[in-house]
gemmi code that builds the backbone of each chain (N, CA, C; Angstrom):
import gemmi

chains = {
    "A": [
        ("MET", (124.369, 96.649, -6.735), (124.058, 97.936, -5.680), (122.108, 98.000, -6.503)),
        ("ALA", (122.603, 97.495, -7.981), (120.623, 96.696, -8.905), (120.070, 98.141, -7.900)),
        ("LYS", (118.869, 97.289, -7.849), (117.955, 98.169, -7.698), (117.750, 99.262, -6.690)),
        ("THR", (117.915, 100.595, -7.071), (117.916, 101.787, -5.663), (116.855, 102.622, -6.221)),
        ("LYS", (116.223, 102.085, -4.669), (115.433, 103.698, -4.347), (116.566, 105.375, -3.535)),
        ("VAL", (115.518, 106.215, -5.203), (116.084, 107.586, -5.223), (115.284, 108.689, -3.787)),
        ("ALA", (113.749, 107.931, -4.143), (112.876, 108.771, -4.148), (111.514, 108.437, -2.946)),
        ("MET", (111.209, 108.984, -2.627), (109.446, 108.871, -1.828), (108.678, 110.208, -1.574)),
        ("GLU", (107.611, 109.438, -2.130), (106.558, 111.013, -2.921), (105.232, 110.204, -1.930)),
        ("LEU", (104.226, 111.392, -1.023), (102.951, 110.579, -0.373), (102.646, 112.088, -0.109)),
        ("GLY", (101.075, 111.186, -0.276), (99.990, 112.380, -0.719), (98.765, 111.655, 0.130)),
        ("MET", (97.475, 112.644, -0.020), (96.604, 112.320, 0.417), (95.468, 112.548, -0.714)),
        ("GLY", (93.914, 111.436, -0.706), (93.011, 111.733, -2.090), (91.588, 111.306, -1.089)),
        ("THR", (90.695, 111.667, -1.342), (89.295, 112.281, -0.564), (88.331, 111.333, -1.427)),
        ("SER", (86.774, 110.593, -1.174), (86.051, 110.666, -1.997), (84.169, 111.194, -1.126)),
        ("LEU", (84.525, 111.967, -1.150), (83.880, 112.980, -0.115), (82.408, 112.617, -0.083)),
        ("ARG", (81.177, 111.974, -1.252), (79.885, 112.406, -1.567), (79.115, 110.410, -1.241)),
        ("ARG", (80.350, 110.169, -2.920), (80.275, 108.976, -3.620), (81.094, 107.801, -2.683)),
        ("GLN", (81.763, 107.945, -1.795), (82.442, 105.703, -1.399), (83.020, 105.444, -2.265)),
        ("ASP", (83.588, 106.352, -2.942), (84.201, 105.966, -4.407), (86.138, 105.682, -4.303)),
        ("TYR", (86.153, 104.108, -3.762), (87.784, 104.380, -3.605), (88.592, 104.741, -4.283)),
        ("THR", (88.456, 104.061, -5.887), (89.362, 104.592, -6.916), (89.624, 105.743, -6.729)),
        ("LYS", (88.349, 106.819, -7.472), (89.201, 107.644, -6.965), (89.916, 108.424, -5.630)),
        ("ALA", (88.923, 107.994, -4.688), (90.306, 108.950, -3.631), (92.209, 108.488, -3.254)),
        ("ALA", (91.683, 107.050, -4.035), (93.181, 106.292, -4.064), (94.232, 107.286, -5.402)),
        ("ILE", (92.869, 107.716, -7.025), (93.391, 108.283, -7.454), (94.088, 110.097, -7.131)),
        ("ARG", (93.293, 110.374, -6.857), (93.238, 111.333, -6.146), (94.494, 111.922, -4.604)),
        ("ALA", (94.625, 110.718, -3.914), (95.584, 110.439, -3.357), (97.364, 110.166, -4.196)),
        ("LEU", (97.192, 109.468, -5.199), (98.281, 109.573, -6.043), (98.885, 110.770, -6.522)),
        ("GLN", (97.760, 111.456, -6.795), (98.228, 112.843, -7.582), (98.770, 113.638, -7.355)),
        ("ASP", (98.234, 113.781, -6.217), (98.240, 114.651, -4.144), (99.996, 114.369, -4.389)),
        ("ALA", (100.215, 113.000, -4.455), (101.759, 112.704, -3.768), (103.021, 112.904, -5.008)),
        ("LEU", (102.304, 112.635, -6.464), (103.223, 113.195, -7.406), (103.089, 113.860, -7.953)),
        ("TRP", (102.243, 114.656, -8.260), (102.175, 116.604, -8.095), (102.557, 117.624, -7.381)),
        ("HIS", (102.696, 117.183, -6.006), (103.767, 118.138, -5.503), (104.779, 118.119, -5.807)),
        ("ASN", (105.368, 117.251, -6.699), (106.574, 117.442, -6.578), (107.482, 117.551, -7.846)),
        ("SER", (108.265, 117.920, -8.873), (108.731, 117.506, -9.921), (110.331, 116.648, -9.851)),
        ("LEU", (110.183, 115.554, -9.966), (111.019, 114.556, -10.057), (111.855, 114.873, -11.560)),
        ("THR", (113.678, 115.692, -10.909), (114.408, 115.671, -12.233), (115.748, 115.056, -11.806)),
        ("MET", (115.605, 113.705, -10.731), (116.640, 113.031, -10.702), (117.145, 112.196, -12.152)),
        ("ALA", (116.045, 111.721, -12.863), (116.701, 110.403, -14.244), (118.086, 111.901, -15.299)),
        ("ASP", (117.289, 113.267, -15.126), (118.476, 114.060, -15.893), (119.190, 114.093, -15.280)),
        ("ALA", (119.106, 114.267, -14.025), (120.454, 114.543, -13.355), (121.695, 113.096, -13.156)),
        ("PHE", (121.017, 111.769, -12.892), (121.944, 111.198, -13.433), (122.371, 110.941, -14.969)),
        ("GLY", (121.393, 111.587, -16.183), (121.765, 111.122, -17.408), (120.699, 109.916, -17.255)),
        ("PHE", (119.624, 109.013, -16.361), (119.377, 108.434, -16.875), (117.966, 109.050, -17.625)),
        ("SER", (117.283, 107.949, -18.210), (116.025, 108.070, -19.189), (114.909, 107.973, -18.284)),
        ("ARG", (114.002, 108.978, -17.970), (112.349, 108.754, -17.456), (112.412, 107.461, -17.517)),
        ("GLU", (111.696, 107.039, -18.414), (111.786, 105.731, -18.677), (112.384, 104.623, -17.881)),
        ("ASP", (113.669, 104.822, -17.161), (113.723, 103.713, -16.442), (113.914, 104.154, -15.024)),
        ("MET", (112.520, 104.777, -14.942), (112.252, 104.326, -13.209), (111.182, 103.592, -13.144)),
        ("ILE", (111.549, 102.921, -11.507), (111.161, 102.456, -11.745), (110.048, 102.801, -10.176)),
        ("VAL", (108.593, 102.876, -10.662), (107.807, 103.679, -9.926), (106.798, 102.294, -9.236)),
        ("GLU", (106.783, 102.332, -8.249), (106.122, 101.076, -6.927), (104.894, 102.087, -6.212)),
        ("VAL", (103.729, 101.579, -6.179), (102.712, 102.866, -6.289), (102.345, 101.292, -4.582)),
        ("GLU", (102.150, 102.554, -3.365), (100.913, 102.030, -2.508), (100.217, 102.669, -1.710)),
        ("ILE", (99.155, 101.642, -1.718), (97.439, 102.633, -1.977), (97.405, 101.957, 0.139)),
        ("GLY", (96.595, 103.099, 0.910), (95.873, 102.656, 1.742), (94.497, 102.985, 1.868)),
        ("VAL", (93.950, 102.031, 1.868), (92.395, 102.601, 2.044), (91.154, 101.401, 2.906)),
        ("GLN", (90.190, 101.557, 3.783), (89.326, 101.256, 4.394), (88.685, 99.945, 3.972)),
        ("LYS", (88.870, 99.782, 2.245), (88.380, 98.438, 1.457), (89.116, 98.410, -0.070)),
        ("PRO", (90.640, 97.381, 0.681), (91.023, 98.298, -0.706), (90.817, 96.923, -1.743)),
        ("GLU", (89.686, 95.697, -1.643), (89.588, 95.632, -2.773), (88.929, 96.131, -3.582)),
        ("ALA", (88.394, 97.353, -3.018), (86.826, 97.898, -4.321), (88.130, 99.309, -5.212)),
        ("VAL", (89.507, 99.309, -5.003), (89.736, 100.479, -5.504), (91.080, 99.579, -7.206)),
        ("ASP", (90.442, 99.868, -7.964), (90.497, 99.355, -9.476), (91.750, 99.358, -9.959)),
        ("ILE", (92.563, 98.803, -9.506), (94.223, 99.372, -9.415), (94.451, 99.244, -11.022)),
        ("GLU", (93.642, 99.027, -11.903), (94.487, 99.192, -13.760), (94.227, 101.032, -13.695)),
        ("ALA", (93.444, 101.795, -13.149), (92.779, 102.949, -13.206), (93.468, 103.614, -11.756)),
        ("VAL", (94.113, 102.779, -11.266), (94.961, 103.986, -10.795), (96.796, 104.219, -10.926)),
        ("LYS", (96.664, 102.918, -11.662), (97.812, 102.974, -12.114), (98.330, 103.032, -13.796)),
        ("ALA", (96.743, 103.900, -14.103), (96.955, 104.697, -15.561), (97.336, 105.776, -15.088)),
        ("ILE", (97.168, 105.815, -14.126), (97.586, 107.744, -13.509), (99.448, 108.351, -13.749)),
        ("LEU", (99.821, 107.420, -13.584), (101.506, 107.316, -13.961), (101.868, 107.765, -15.295)),
        ("PRO", (102.984, 108.614, -14.894), (102.983, 109.421, -16.931), (104.042, 109.269, -17.240)),
        ("TYR", (105.119, 108.224, -16.506), (106.013, 107.558, -17.263), (106.844, 106.553, -16.351)),
        ("GLY", (107.889, 105.779, -17.017), (108.232, 104.774, -15.461), (107.452, 103.196, -16.173)),
        ("LYS", (108.678, 102.014, -14.791), (108.075, 101.067, -15.006), (106.943, 100.962, -13.996)),
        ("GLY", (104.900, 101.090, -13.685), (104.972, 101.091, -12.481), (104.041, 100.147, -12.219)),
        ("SER", (103.521, 100.269, -10.298), (103.068, 98.912, -9.979), (101.760, 99.128, -9.047)),
        ("VAL", (100.693, 98.779, -8.731), (100.512, 99.300, -7.543), (99.392, 98.484, -6.884)),
        ("MET", (100.015, 98.860, -5.450), (100.148, 97.675, -4.413), (98.811, 98.347, -3.655)),
        ("VAL", (97.657, 97.484, -3.015), (96.520, 98.135, -2.450), (96.746, 97.530, -0.998)),
        ("VAL", (96.110, 98.059, 0.351), (96.296, 97.118, 1.337), (94.818, 98.165, 2.337)),
        ("HIS", (95.205, 97.348, 3.354), (93.785, 97.650, 4.506), (94.686, 99.302, 5.404)),
        ("GLY", (93.993, 99.775, 5.088), (94.476, 101.492, 5.660), (93.827, 102.865, 5.594)),
        ("GLY", (94.001, 104.000, 5.103), (93.747, 104.865, 4.640), (92.885, 105.238, 6.206)),
        ("LEU", (91.739, 105.905, 5.692), (89.937, 106.545, 6.929), (89.229, 106.807, 6.504)),
        ("ASP", (87.943, 105.721, 7.040), (86.929, 106.194, 6.799), (85.792, 106.465, 8.427)),
        ("ILE", (85.252, 107.910, 7.261), (84.802, 108.484, 8.855), (82.914, 108.423, 8.522)),
        ("ALA", (82.750, 108.200, 9.338), (80.981, 107.543, 9.239), (80.758, 109.373, 9.271)),
        ("LYS", (79.651, 109.562, 8.511), (78.671, 111.250, 8.377), (77.798, 111.444, 9.214)),
        ("PRO", (77.623, 112.641, 10.427), (76.569, 112.548, 10.847), (75.780, 112.639, 10.965)),
        ("THR", (75.167, 112.205, 11.743), (73.555, 111.137, 12.138), (72.422, 112.265, 11.879)),
        ("ASP", (71.565, 112.141, 11.675), (69.833, 112.887, 11.999), (69.593, 111.844, 12.891)),
        ("LYS", (69.746, 112.194, 14.347), (69.087, 111.098, 15.227), (67.086, 111.198, 14.937)),
        ("ALA", (67.031, 112.713, 15.173), (65.414, 112.562, 15.228), (64.440, 111.376, 14.063)),
        ("SER", (65.551, 111.336, 12.897), (65.339, 110.493, 12.215), (64.358, 109.258, 11.664)),
        ("SER", (64.048, 108.172, 11.352), (63.703, 107.094, 11.666), (64.281, 106.034, 10.525)),
        ("ASN", (65.013, 106.700, 9.571), (65.992, 105.673, 9.650), (67.606, 105.500, 10.080)),
        ("PRO", (67.654, 104.500, 9.472), (68.858, 104.210, 9.858), (70.189, 104.193, 9.040)),
        ("PRO", (71.376, 105.149, 9.884), (72.475, 105.595, 8.684), (73.143, 104.515, 8.023)),
        ("ALA", (72.923, 104.875, 6.797), (73.674, 102.959, 6.270), (74.997, 103.160, 5.762)),
        ("ASP", (75.279, 102.319, 5.469), (76.824, 102.443, 5.392), (78.173, 102.715, 4.706)),
        ("THR", (76.974, 103.018, 3.928), (77.260, 103.549, 2.996), (77.563, 105.582, 3.022)),
        ("ASP", (76.794, 105.785, 3.852), (77.295, 107.637, 4.831), (78.410, 107.216, 5.585)),
        ("LYS", (79.074, 106.954, 4.922), (80.372, 108.177, 4.902), (81.910, 108.566, 3.858)),
        ("THR", (82.786, 109.301, 4.626), (83.960, 110.131, 4.225), (84.807, 109.467, 3.691)),
        ("VAL", (85.503, 108.266, 3.083), (86.839, 107.921, 2.048), (87.717, 109.030, 2.253)),
        ("ILE", (88.622, 108.305, 2.572), (90.509, 109.014, 2.940), (90.934, 107.769, 2.293)),
        ("ALA", (92.028, 108.151, 1.581), (92.627, 107.802, 1.014), (94.428, 108.331, 1.135)),
        ("ASN", (95.294, 106.868, 1.575), (97.291, 107.351, 1.779), (97.614, 107.055, 0.547)),
        ("ALA", (98.354, 107.552, 0.164), (99.218, 106.822, -0.875), (100.698, 107.427, -1.139)),
        ("ALA", (101.750, 105.927, -0.876), (102.710, 106.104, -0.910), (103.236, 105.748, -2.105)),
        ("VAL", (104.431, 107.012, -3.134), (105.317, 106.247, -4.528), (106.754, 105.920, -3.798)),
        ("ASN", (106.962, 104.932, -4.250), (108.305, 104.905, -4.346), (109.086, 104.875, -5.918)),
        ("VAL", (110.606, 105.420, -5.794), (111.057, 105.647, -7.348), (111.893, 105.363, -7.304)),
        ("PHE", (112.124, 104.031, -8.032), (113.847, 103.435, -8.469), (114.684, 103.169, -9.511)),
        ("PHE", (115.726, 102.879, -9.232), (116.354, 103.253, -10.865), (117.484, 101.552, -10.694)),
        ("ASN", (117.276, 100.562, -11.418), (118.394, 100.202, -11.159), (119.676, 100.323, -11.684)),
        ("MET", (120.367, 100.815, -10.678), (121.949, 101.584, -11.554), (122.530, 101.283, -10.821)),
        ("GLN", (124.250, 101.940, -10.979), (125.390, 101.531, -10.662), (126.009, 102.288, -11.452)),
        ("PRO", (127.220, 102.277, -10.356), (128.776, 103.381, -10.551), (128.982, 103.312, -12.065)),
        ("ALA", (129.529, 103.547, -13.128), (129.548, 103.960, -14.488), (130.700, 102.792, -14.426)),
        ("SER", (130.979, 101.120, -15.169), (131.618, 100.081, -15.371), (133.162, 101.389, -16.300)),
        ("ASN", (132.580, 102.190, -16.939), (133.851, 102.826, -17.752), (134.027, 104.172, -17.097)),
        ("LYS", (134.055, 104.612, -15.231), (133.719, 105.836, -15.477), (134.972, 107.416, -15.808)),
        ("GLY", (134.040, 107.604, -16.299), (134.849, 109.106, -16.969), (135.583, 108.968, -18.166)),
        ("ALA", (135.500, 107.752, -19.181), (136.159, 107.617, -20.341), (134.827, 108.367, -20.953)),
        ("ARG", (133.584, 108.399, -20.504), (132.865, 109.656, -22.005), (132.758, 110.556, -21.298)),
        ("ALA", (133.231, 111.725, -23.029), (132.789, 113.041, -22.465), (131.600, 113.596, -21.882)),
    ],
    "B": [
        ("MET", (125.753, 121.852, -10.494), (124.748, 120.983, -10.211), (123.913, 121.383, -10.992)),
        ("LYS", (123.449, 120.011, -10.337), (121.461, 119.339, -11.341), (121.056, 119.535, -9.757)),
        ("ARG", (119.581, 119.774, -10.693), (118.367, 119.666, -9.789), (117.766, 118.773, -9.344)),
        ("LEU", (117.727, 117.295, -8.569), (116.883, 116.302, -7.550), (115.526, 116.743, -8.057)),
        ("ILE", (114.886, 117.335, -7.523), (113.374, 117.356, -6.893), (113.474, 119.484, -7.005)),
        ("LEU", (111.875, 119.313, -6.800), (111.248, 120.931, -7.351), (110.411, 120.262, -6.620)),
        ("GLU", (109.713, 120.639, -5.148), (109.020, 120.641, -4.022), (108.014, 121.651, -4.052)),
        ("MET", (106.876, 121.299, -4.147), (106.486, 122.590, -3.673), (105.191, 122.662, -2.572)),
        ("GLY", (105.087, 123.542, -2.506), (103.910, 123.604, -0.925), (103.272, 125.050, -0.752)),
        ("THR", (101.942, 124.696, 0.001), (101.249, 126.156, 0.269), (100.792, 126.023, 2.074)),
        ("GLY", (101.163, 127.288, 2.426), (100.661, 127.356, 3.482), (99.674, 129.216, 3.892)),
        ("ASN", (99.192, 128.563, 5.005), (98.172, 130.041, 5.190), (98.667, 130.666, 6.564)),
        ("ASP", (97.688, 131.822, 7.227), (98.098, 132.143, 8.314), (96.602, 132.994, 8.276)),
        ("LEU", (95.751, 132.236, 8.895), (94.111, 132.874, 8.841), (93.957, 134.455, 8.916)),
        ("TYR", (94.605, 133.909, 10.387), (93.677, 135.829, 10.603), (94.681, 136.355, 11.919)),
        ("GLY", (95.675, 136.361, 11.676), (97.091, 136.653, 12.224), (97.979, 137.792, 11.782)),
        ("GLU", (97.646, 137.235, 9.608), (97.910, 138.113, 8.451), (99.584, 138.064, 9.197)),
        ("ASP", (100.516, 136.897, 9.531), (101.579, 137.011, 9.840), (102.641, 135.595, 8.232)),
        ("TYR", (102.762, 136.979, 7.719), (103.852, 136.606, 6.241), (104.402, 135.208, 6.422)),
        ("THR", (105.487, 135.279, 7.541), (106.738, 134.504, 8.254), (105.427, 133.307, 8.135)),
        ("LYS", (105.261, 133.280, 9.328), (104.558, 131.893, 9.622), (103.636, 131.417, 8.433)),
        ("ALA", (102.644, 132.394, 7.677), (102.755, 130.990, 6.219), (103.151, 130.930, 5.935)),
        ("ALA", (104.331, 131.713, 4.898), (105.741, 131.210, 4.295), (106.681, 129.803, 5.241)),
        ("CYS", (107.104, 129.966, 6.346), (107.245, 128.645, 7.159), (106.197, 127.038, 6.561)),
        ("ARG", (104.782, 127.054, 6.967), (104.005, 126.496, 6.646), (104.613, 126.772, 5.799)),
        ("ALA", (104.411, 127.185, 4.653), (104.621, 126.302, 3.114), (105.561, 125.855, 2.580)),
        ("VAL", (107.093, 125.665, 3.258), (107.598, 124.992, 3.392), (107.633, 123.590, 4.272)),
        ("GLN", (106.948, 123.561, 5.103), (106.945, 122.100, 5.249), (106.154, 120.969, 5.025)),
        ("ASP", (104.743, 121.960, 4.082), (104.359, 121.227, 3.383), (104.661, 121.105, 2.275)),
        ("ALA", (105.191, 121.468, 1.335), (106.549, 121.154, 0.380), (107.406, 120.095, 0.591)),
        ("LEU", (108.110, 120.732, 2.216), (109.351, 119.297, 2.020), (108.658, 118.190, 2.803)),
        ("HIS", (107.071, 118.172, 3.434), (106.646, 116.588, 3.390), (105.724, 115.716, 3.026)),
        ("HIS", (105.921, 116.194, 1.504), (105.084, 115.630, 0.571), (106.424, 114.534, -0.019)),
        ("SER", (107.467, 114.424, -0.142), (108.609, 113.513, -0.592), (110.006, 113.300, 0.301)),
        ("SER", (110.527, 112.209, 0.497), (111.920, 112.412, 0.902), (113.002, 112.197, -0.353)),
        ("LEU", (114.145, 112.555, -0.153), (115.515, 112.154, -1.111), (115.880, 111.177, -0.275)),
        ("VAL", (115.598, 109.552, -0.664), (115.834, 108.626, -0.314), (117.526, 108.001, -1.080)),
        ("LEU", (117.814, 108.828, -1.755), (118.475, 108.177, -2.592), (120.250, 108.781, -1.882)),
        ("PHE", (119.776, 110.058, -1.125), (120.951, 110.237, 0.460), (121.617, 109.190, 0.899)),
        ("ARG", (120.977, 108.243, 1.305), (120.725, 106.599, 2.014), (121.113, 106.245, 1.219)),
        ("SER", (120.337, 105.747, 0.375), (120.835, 104.805, -0.442), (122.480, 104.581, -1.122)),
        ("LEU", (122.692, 105.833, -1.693), (124.222, 105.584, -2.672), (125.581, 106.105, -1.337)),
        ("LYS", (124.860, 106.675, -0.445), (125.641, 106.988, 0.683), (125.953, 108.237, 0.833)),
        ("LEU", (125.127, 109.422, 0.009), (126.277, 110.825, -0.190), (125.636, 111.606, 1.502)),
        ("SER", (126.247, 112.874, 1.100), (126.042, 113.609, 2.423), (125.195, 115.035, 1.959)),
        ("HIS", (124.089, 115.264, 2.983), (123.838, 116.241, 2.677), (123.872, 117.626, 2.732)),
        ("GLU", (124.961, 117.626, 3.662), (125.662, 118.838, 3.716), (126.906, 119.019, 2.340)),
        ("ASP", (126.357, 118.706, 0.693), (126.962, 119.194, -0.359), (125.761, 119.190, -1.240)),
        ("MET", (124.271, 119.669, -0.183), (123.214, 119.511, -1.057), (123.199, 120.518, -0.864)),
        ("GLN", (123.083, 122.068, -2.243), (121.888, 122.923, -2.383), (120.411, 123.564, -2.265)),
        ("VAL", (119.814, 123.940, -1.259), (119.251, 124.317, -1.242), (117.980, 125.568, -1.553)),
        ("ASN", (117.922, 125.537, -2.519), (117.395, 127.071, -3.154), (115.490, 126.855, -2.332)),
        ("VAL", (114.725, 128.064, -1.983), (113.589, 127.882, -1.812), (112.791, 129.459, -1.907)),
        ("THR", (112.014, 129.469, -2.853), (111.087, 130.791, -3.688), (110.003, 130.242, -2.539)),
        ("ILE", (109.730, 131.821, -1.817), (108.761, 131.997, -1.292), (107.720, 133.064, -1.976)),
        ("GLY", (106.348, 133.017, -2.579), (105.437, 133.911, -3.047), (104.539, 134.564, -2.123)),
        ("VAL", (104.425, 135.919, -1.795), (103.431, 136.817, -0.417), (103.509, 137.344, -1.110)),
        ("GLN", (102.214, 138.151, -1.309), (101.534, 139.316, -1.442), (102.359, 140.518, -0.652)),
        ("LYS", (103.101, 140.114, 0.641), (103.921, 141.294, 1.326), (104.848, 140.444, 1.378)),
        ("PRO", (106.622, 140.654, 0.317), (107.561, 140.052, 0.339), (107.774, 140.569, 1.564)),
        ("GLU", (108.295, 141.855, 1.780), (109.277, 142.415, 3.051), (108.318, 142.084, 4.032)),
        ("ALA", (107.853, 141.223, 4.226), (107.147, 141.278, 5.722), (107.684, 139.634, 5.907)),
        ("VAL", (108.473, 139.047, 5.482), (108.852, 137.837, 5.779), (110.134, 138.154, 6.448)),
        ("ASP", (110.195, 137.031, 7.023), (111.741, 136.856, 7.878), (112.619, 136.409, 7.565)),
        ("ASN", (113.178, 136.127, 6.263), (114.348, 135.022, 5.454), (114.660, 133.914, 6.545)),
        ("LYS", (115.639, 135.053, 7.626), (116.266, 133.681, 8.770), (115.544, 132.410, 8.965)),
        ("ILE", (114.613, 133.152, 9.283), (112.916, 132.419, 10.049), (112.977, 131.290, 9.245)),
        ("VAL", (112.746, 131.504, 7.980), (112.075, 130.898, 7.422), (112.984, 129.410, 6.779)),
        ("ALA", (115.119, 130.333, 6.589), (115.401, 129.171, 6.501), (115.821, 128.162, 7.647)),
        ("GLY", (115.346, 128.636, 8.538), (115.660, 127.588, 9.980), (114.687, 126.219, 9.348)),
        ("GLU", (113.576, 126.756, 8.687), (112.728, 125.483, 9.020), (113.576, 124.689, 7.776)),
        ("LEU", (114.142, 124.630, 7.210), (115.137, 123.722, 6.464), (116.132, 123.255, 6.827)),
        ("PRO", (115.579, 121.670, 7.242), (116.406, 120.458, 7.945), (118.261, 120.449, 7.464)),
        ("ARG", (118.029, 120.816, 6.809), (120.014, 119.584, 5.632), (119.932, 120.304, 4.829)),
        ("GLY", (120.921, 120.648, 4.225), (122.182, 121.489, 3.144), (122.355, 122.619, 3.389)),
        ("ASN", (122.318, 123.503, 2.360), (122.928, 124.920, 2.232), (121.800, 125.705, 1.363)),
        ("ALA", (121.127, 126.596, 2.248), (119.892, 126.617, 1.933), (119.931, 128.256, 2.013)),
        ("VAL", (118.958, 129.259, 0.619), (119.424, 130.019, 0.023), (117.388, 130.755, -0.297)),
        ("VAL", (116.568, 131.558, 0.693), (115.075, 131.597, 1.202), (115.647, 133.046, -0.422)),
        ("THR", (114.508, 132.805, -0.893), (114.363, 134.517, -1.869), (112.604, 134.454, -1.405)),
        ("VAL", (112.846, 135.847, -1.549), (111.172, 136.012, -1.488), (110.412, 137.086, -2.531)),
        ("VAL", (109.702, 136.693, -3.246), (108.844, 137.754, -4.178), (107.356, 137.522, -4.070)),
        ("LYS", (107.111, 139.166, -4.856), (105.364, 139.034, -5.098), (104.977, 138.173, -5.029)),
        ("GLY", (103.705, 137.200, -4.521), (102.895, 135.854, -5.510), (101.926, 136.014, -3.894)),
        ("GLY", (101.643, 134.436, -4.353), (100.972, 133.814, -2.838), (99.805, 134.507, -3.072)),
        ("LEU", (98.845, 134.834, -1.845), (97.301, 135.607, -1.787), (96.633, 135.708, -0.679)),
        ("ASP", (96.442, 136.716, -1.532), (95.814, 137.651, 0.111), (94.184, 137.595, -0.097)),
        ("VAL", (93.869, 136.762, 0.832), (92.004, 136.801, 0.473), (91.208, 137.717, 2.251)),
        ("HIS", (90.793, 138.853, 0.985), (90.185, 139.640, 2.142), (88.467, 139.412, 2.326)),
        ("ASP", (88.145, 138.949, 4.107), (86.695, 138.632, 3.406), (86.238, 140.191, 4.637)),
        ("LYS", (85.780, 141.056, 3.019), (85.096, 142.150, 3.647), (83.866, 142.317, 4.339)),
        ("ASP", (83.295, 141.440, 4.723), (81.569, 141.219, 4.832), (82.410, 141.194, 7.096)),
        ("ASN", (83.397, 140.576, 6.973), (83.990, 140.251, 8.053), (85.344, 141.122, 8.731)),
        ("ASP", (85.633, 141.494, 7.444), (86.850, 142.057, 7.973), (88.051, 141.999, 8.359)),
        ("THR", (88.926, 140.197, 7.821), (89.397, 139.800, 8.189), (90.602, 139.660, 7.494)),
        ("LEU", (91.652, 139.639, 6.936), (92.551, 139.256, 5.629), (93.372, 137.306, 6.805)),
        ("SER", (93.185, 136.845, 5.276), (93.521, 135.550, 5.565), (95.086, 135.873, 4.426)),
        ("VAL", (96.538, 134.873, 4.835), (97.249, 135.478, 4.019), (97.459, 134.098, 3.386)),
        ("ILE", (98.200, 133.672, 2.481), (98.686, 132.206, 1.611), (99.889, 132.818, 0.471)),
        ("ALA", (101.009, 131.783, 1.456), (102.244, 131.369, 1.139), (102.663, 130.565, -0.227)),
        ("THR", (102.766, 130.663, -1.230), (103.511, 129.644, -1.558), (104.834, 129.108, -1.943)),
        ("ALA", (104.904, 127.736, -1.859), (106.977, 127.824, -1.213), (107.246, 126.824, -2.491)),
        ("ALA", (108.188, 127.073, -2.419), (108.823, 125.966, -4.226), (110.384, 125.879, -3.630)),
        ("ILE", (110.479, 124.660, -3.699), (111.932, 124.407, -3.004), (113.110, 123.501, -3.880)),
        ("GLU", (114.175, 123.548, -4.429), (114.831, 122.641, -5.383), (115.976, 122.808, -4.235)),
        ("ALA", (116.196, 120.815, -4.557), (117.265, 120.412, -4.510), (118.130, 120.255, -5.368)),
        ("CYS", (119.405, 120.693, -4.969), (120.443, 120.234, -5.762), (121.367, 119.468, -5.903)),
        ("LEU", (122.070, 119.227, -6.210), (123.594, 118.214, -6.039), (124.470, 117.962, -7.285)),
        ("ASP", (125.992, 118.278, -6.704), (127.077, 117.887, -8.234), (127.226, 116.846, -8.232)),
        ("ILE", (126.127, 116.726, -9.178), (126.110, 114.888, -10.133), (126.764, 114.837, -11.306)),
        ("ASN", (127.790, 113.759, -11.577), (128.319, 113.462, -12.884), (127.764, 112.657, -13.891)),
        ("PRO", (126.779, 112.801, -14.250), (126.082, 112.025, -15.247), (127.049, 110.606, -16.174)),
        ("ASP", (128.173, 110.586, -15.752), (129.475, 109.346, -16.147), (129.502, 109.175, -15.313)),
        ("ASP", (129.341, 109.025, -14.307), (129.617, 107.939, -12.754), (128.679, 107.395, -12.836)),
        ("TRP", (127.749, 107.220, -12.971), (126.201, 107.050, -13.400), (125.312, 106.075, -14.510)),
        ("GLU", (125.502, 104.646, -14.516), (124.679, 103.897, -15.482), (123.873, 102.550, -15.256)),
        ("VAL", (122.621, 102.322, -16.078), (121.565, 101.534, -15.843), (121.688, 100.401, -16.118)),
        ("GLU", (121.633, 99.526, -15.557), (122.395, 97.849, -15.170), (121.259, 97.820, -16.564)),
        ("LYS", (122.020, 96.845, -16.988), (121.110, 96.207, -18.383), (120.905, 95.311, -18.367)),
    ],
}
model = gemmi.Model(1)
for chain_id, residues in chains.items():
    chain = gemmi.Chain(chain_id)
    for i, (resn, *xyz) in enumerate(residues, 1):
        res = gemmi.Residue()
        res.name, res.seqid = resn, gemmi.SeqId(i, " ")
        for name, pos in zip(("N", "CA", "C"), xyz):
            atom = gemmi.Atom()
            atom.name, atom.element = name, gemmi.Element(name[0])
            atom.pos, atom.b_iso = gemmi.Position(*pos), 0.0
            res.add_atom(atom)
        chain.add_residue(res)
    model.add_chain(chain)
structure = gemmi.Structure()
structure.add_model(model)
structure.setup_entities()
């Protein structure tokens, strides 16, 4: 049975003014994590540190995300972070009367986060033997 | 019964003052930020799942529990409504926006002795 997926959590985060893809990713991850309280480790009699937490982030500029900073958000378990091209960037409204062309940085950044939670688990070998 | 997860969400009815609608939206928000994948992975039955829904709104008596329970796709849902949430009164425009909070507990009869972490 081995590595078994027990839950998935989903979230969205933004950077409204600073085009900070890491901040948007962190907010997406926090949105995913703090909408739920997982109590499965307790239910199965495992330690929360046994949780394997795989984070997938989608943003339009994956290379701009500081993976270690995103990983630092995870409160427990064995974490890993993967960033792919996704999320959404939306250009800000431009003032057509202005002679200044809109800068590439004038956009709103949206990140998506998916958190997959696993345990390396199996049916107890001495089933029912423990009191 | 062991609790697997507590899912939290919020929903509103901006101008209709419909507390049931706000509660249903809060339930949907709570539900769709997560998935209990273990039911598929471990081939467990959703029918054995107990679902406790607690709704917070400023007018609990205005919520139709049956309609809210209908939002739960799986498991045996029990809906409790308490005073909570938030009503936002815009005095300038004489409107009332109602905000509902939903907390959903999913519970299952798991015997911890039946499972172990692989070494």
